[in-house]
N, C-alpha and C positions, 0 to 999 in steps of 0.2 A: 127436816128431816136427820137423822142423825146417819154420819156414814161410819160403815164397818166393811171388815172383809168380805162379807156377802153379799152388799148390793154396791161395791165397788170391786173391787179386784176379781172375787170368783165369778160375780156374774157376767163382767166386761169377757173373761177368758172364754167363759161357757159356752155367751154368744157370739166372740171369732170364729172359734172351733166349730160351730154349725153353719157358717159361712162355706161356699162354696170354697174349694183348696185346689192351687195350681198343681197341678201335675209336670215333674218333671225328673231330671234321673237319678239315679242312686243305686248302685249297685248292692243287689239284696245277697240274702246267703247261698243261693244257688247260683252265686255269679251272674245272674243274670238283672233287669233294669227292676228300681222298685219305685217309691214314689218321695218328693224331698222338693226341698228349694235350690237348685246347686245348675248344673251345667243341663245345656238344652237335650230335649228328647234325642235319641240318638238317631241319626237321621236312617231311612226307608224302613222307619216303624212309625205308626200312627201312635199319638199318645191319648191315653185314656182319656173319660169325660172328666171334667170337676168332681171332685167328690166332697163333703163337709162329713162332719162327726153328728150323727142325729142324737139330738138334743131328747132324753130320758128322765123323767122324775123316777128316784129312787124308791116311791112306792107304787113304781107301774112297773117296775122290773118284777120279772117273777121269781124270785127268789127269798127265801127264808134268812135271815140276819146270821145264822150259824154255816150257812153255806158261803165258800171265797167266789164262785163263779155263777151266772147266770145260765144253768143246766139246761135248761128250755133252747137255749141259742147256742149252745156246745152241740146239743142233740143233734140239732137242724143243719149245724156246720157239718158234723160229722158226717150227715146222710147228704149233705148236697155235694160234699169235696169227696168223696172215697163210694168209687162205686160199688165194692166189695162190702159196706155197710147198708147202701141205697137199695140192695138186693136184699139185705136184710136186714131190716132196721132195729130190732132188738140188740143188736152186735154192739150197735150204739152204747146200750147201758152196762155193754164188757169193757168198754174204754173208761168208760164214766169212772165205773167201776178201781179202773188200776190208776186214773188222775185223783178219785179222792182219796186213796190211800197214800200219795204221794204227801199230800195237805195232812191228812193224819199222823204221820209219820215225824214234823216238822219238829217236836220238841223231843223225841228219841234221838233221830239223827241229826238234827240240826241247819238251820235253815240254809245255809251255803252251798250243803248236800242235795236238800229240796230242791230247791232254786236250780242246782245246775243240772237236774233228773228232768225237772219238769222244760228246762229250756231244751233240752235231748227231745223231748215231745215235741213245745212249740216248732221244733226247726225240720222235724220229719225225721227225725235220725230213732224212732221206735217203731217195732212192726207187730203184728197180731197176725194169729194164724188163721186168716180169712179165706185163702186163694183155697184153689184146688188141692183135694186132698191136704188138706191142712196146710197148705204151705203158707210161710207168713209173707206179707205183704204192708208194706210200711202207711201206718197211718196218719193222714193229716190234718191236723187241726187250725192252718192256717193257708192261703194259698197264695202263696209268693210269686207264681206265675202270673197267673191272673188276680190283680189285688181288688178288680170288681167285684170278685165272686165272696171276698167278707163282707161283715158285719160289722161297722163302727159308732158304738153309742158313746157319749159325754154322759155323764150325770153329777149332780151334785149329791152331798151328805150321805157318803157310800158306807155305810152301818157294817157292821162285822161284830160280832160276838163269839168268844169264845171262853167256855166258864162263866166266871164273876165279870171279866172284863170285857168290855165294849165300848169301842172305838169309831168313828166315822172320820172318815177321810172328806175332806170340802170340795173337791171332784175327783172322777176317775174316769180315766179313759180304758174304754174296752171294745176288745177286737174279737169276735166270735163268741162273747160272752164271759172273756176271760177278762180279769182287769189287770193290764200289763202296763199303768202307768198313772199313780198315785199322785195328786198336787195338793200340797197344804198351802193355802194362802194368809197374810195378813195384811191388816189394813196398813194403807200407806201415811194416815193421817197421825199418826202416833210415832212420834222422833223416837222412842223408847225400844221401838220393836220393829223387827228387819226381818231380812230371807231366815238370818239364822236362828230366831226363833221357830220358827216353822220349821227346817230343818232339823233341828232340837229334837221338836215335835216328833217327828218321824222316828229318827235315831234313837233316840230312849225311851222314849215313848211305844210308837206304837210297833215298831219290830220287837222288842224286850216283851210286850204285854198282848200282841196278837198276830204273832209272826205267822199264821197260817194266809193272812191275806198277803203276804210276801212271797211265797210260792213260785207263784206266776209271776213277780214283777220283773219287770226289765229295768226301770229306774224310778224314781223319784224326784219329784219337781218340788221346790220349795221358792215363792217370790214373794216380795209385798207391794210389787208393783213398778218398783222405780228399780229392783234388781232382782234378777233371775239366777237358782244355780241348780243343779241337777246331778243325784248320785245314786250309785248300785247300792244296793243292801251292804250295810253295815261298813259303807265307806266313810272312814273318819271327815267330820263338818268342813275343816280345813282342806280336803282335796276335793270338796265338789268343786263343781268346773260351771263357767258361764255356756249360756247355750249362743252361740256365735253364729250371725247372720251370714256372715261370710268369712273370707279366711282370714281379713283384719281383725273386722270391729266386734265388739262388745254389745249386746242391746244394753239399754238403758230406756227407762222412762216407759213412756206406753207402748214401745216397741218390744218388750217384754211378752205382751199379749201375742205379736207376731211369730215370739221365738217358741212360744207354749204350740202356737199352731203346727210350725213346721216340727217340733218335737214330738206330737201326735202324728203327723204324716210320714215321719221316718219312724215310727216304733218298730216298725215289721223289718227294716232294715238293719235295726239293731239289734234284734234279735240272734242276728246271724254275726 
C-alpha cells in the first residue's frame, strides 16, 4: 500500500472530526458560551450533548462546482433560525441573493473587504425588511446561543471552479452550508514536504486563483501530520500560528488531529 496525504492525514483528520466532540466553555460573539476544549462548563448551566461533524462525501453535497456554499443547507438554516423567513420561505432566496452578490464582487472589491462583509452576516450584524411594515430584523445565518441548532459537515476534496481555474481543498468544514475552515494536508512520509507546502498552496494558489472560496472563510489549516498551523486570509506564512492544546503546549505528532478537532469545535467562536 502506498502512503499518501489522502489515506494518512486527510482520512485520519476526517475520521476524528466525525467522532463525538466534548463540549466545554468558550465565549462566543454574543458574550455567551460556545463550544471548545477549555474551562469547565459554567455552573448552573447544562452542558449540551456531544456533537461530531457529519461526514458527507463531496459528490453527495447538493451543489455545483461554481457554487461556494451548499445552498440547500443555507436555505434550511435560514428558515430554521429566522421566524420571519419561516413564515415566508421565499425570503430565504432574497438573503441568498445578497450573499451571492458578496461572493461575485470579490474580484472587483477585493477579498479582504468581501470577507469582512460576509463575516458581518455570519455574526448576525445584518438585517432585512422582513418585519411588520417592512421593519428591518436581524438575519441569523448561525445560531450562537444554541449551537445544537446548527448543521456541521466535514467533507473532503471540496472542489470549486471560477472560470478556467478549478481547485480542490483536501478537507472542508461547513457550518449551515458555509465553508468556514479549509484544511490542506501533506503526506508525513516525505521529508522534503511539510505544512509550509500546504500553507503556500493555500496562500499563493487558492487565494489567488479562486478567491471566491474564501469570502466566508474564518481561517485555513495546513498540516503534514507532524505540525499544524492556521492562518487567516492573506496572512503571511511566517505568521501562521500553531493551534495550542492548552496555555503552554504546542501540538505535535498525532495530537495534530486533536487540534484540528478543536479548531472545528471553536469555529463559531472564532467568527466573533
